[in-house]
C-alpha positions, 0 to 999 in steps of 0.5 A: 500500500503507497502512501496516498492510501493511508486514511487520512490524518485530517479526516479523523473524526474528534478526538482532537487531544491525540492528534495535538500530542501527535502533532506537537512531538512530529514538531519537537522530536525529543518530547519523547513520544507519547501513550495513547490508553482507551478502547479499541477502535478509537483511531489510535493506530490510523492517526500514528500511520496517518502522521506517517504519511502525512510528514515530508520525504527526508534527505538520508544517506545513500545506500545507509540502511540507518536513514542518517542524515547527511546534514548532521555528521555528529549524529551518524552511525558508525559505517558513515562515519568510516566512509566517510574517513575514507574519502574527502568527498561528500557522501552521496544522498537521497530522499526517502519516506519516513518510515512508520515500523510497528514492533512485531509481537514478541520481538526480542531483545536482538530483533529490536536493538540489531545483532552484531556478527561476532564468527564473522569478526573472529574470521575475517576481521569484518564487522557486520551488523544486522539492524533492528526495528531501532535502525528502521525506525530512525527519524520516523515513527516507532508504533507498539501496539499493546505497550503494556504487554510487552516485558519490561525489559524490551519496553526499557529498551525502547524508552532509553533509546528514544530518550538518548537517541542513540543505539549501542550495540556492544559484543564481545569488545566489538561495538556499533553505533547508530542513530535511533530519533523517533516518535515513540507511539505506545497503544494500551487498553488500560483494561488488560492492564497496566505500566509499572510507574517507572515506565509509564512515567517515561512516556513524555505525553499521554493521551486517554481516549474514549468512542465519540457518543455525539451521533453526528460524529459517529455518522461521520466516522461511519460515513468516511471510513465507508467512502474510504474503503469504497474508493481510497483514491478519490477518498484521499484527493477530496482531503488532500487540501488539508492534508498539503495544509497541515503538512506545510504547517508543521514543517513552517512550525519545525523552521520557527521551533528553535526561535521560540524562548521562554523565560526564568518566570516560565520555567519558576511558573512550570517548577511551581505548578508541578511542586504544588502538584506532588508530582514524582521527580523532574522529567515532568517538567521539562517535557511540559517545557518542550511540549509547550515551545513546540506549541508555540511554534505549532501556532506561529509564535516565538515566545511561550506563554501560560496557554502553551504551558497550560496545554502542555500540561494537558498532555503530561499529567494524567500518567503521572497524577496516576497514584491520585484519586480519580477524581482528583486527577480530574479537578486537576486537569480541568484547574490547570488555568488557575493553576498557571495563574496561581504558580505564575504569581508566586513566580513573580513575587519570588523573584521579586524577593529576590530582587530586594535581596539583592538590593538590601544586601548591596545597600548593606556592603555600601554601609559597611564600607563606608564605616570603614 
């Protein structure tokens, strides 16, 4: 099935929070992925596939199975570094579609990270690396269905690679390294078991999805799916302008991203809010800041606002407030605007107190000098 036959992202009815989380990860890959929790038949896998098909083609080093970026030599795999060292010319480049890789059910660690052929290395002195899932997903989307049913060790490996952006395999003194920068999208049905809290926290964003109850929206879902099944090409042609407009907006947001700035007051606001909620660790603070920056870029602004912080918190908190009663979690999420305002005021007061302390200390110093 080619790219044009994937169900259009913009034709997905509802589930706005899920779509927003995916788009923000596409804009800022270093956010750290998204966990989508909910019942079957809520467009979880459809949205992930559609996003990959929507994104523009990427430039890669020709002949490289790891999809290395020719303009980012610092991130190259071991092979590309050796190829570059052996020639004075630039490595040839080509383009390819953004990869969408689905983790096979029952995948082993070797299947995920790849394997080194130790026998070949010993007998012929040649290093041969067989790429795994992480290599195939580099600079694309890695989709893990029923992530809660995976072995915890495999989930750890995936999350480590997603956080570090690199995969290193070492066997018998031989090592190989390649980039592993991808958008990790995990889905699960909470009724079939949950992830350990340590693993939940390492997913940057989390969205809880439910079936849509509005009758008109459900009718639209049926109409879209039946039309796509009957004539995928015509259906895509109808939605092409919407797809192209969204793709262009994502590209523009990516270009703007490095220019978006935030202040110490923004960081103080986020820190105050997380401290007030009693969120464990500091990963949530960083995730909210990165997501807020991506949202500002998405809306075409070079400056983070309280609204960006609030929307980022909505996506970063659901799985981190898990230890609290459900009603308390819902109350916290629905009162984020008030919490952001309170945290902002407290941050401003703290800044003011710090400035007053500096002034008082300077004045005291001047008085001591006069006495001397």
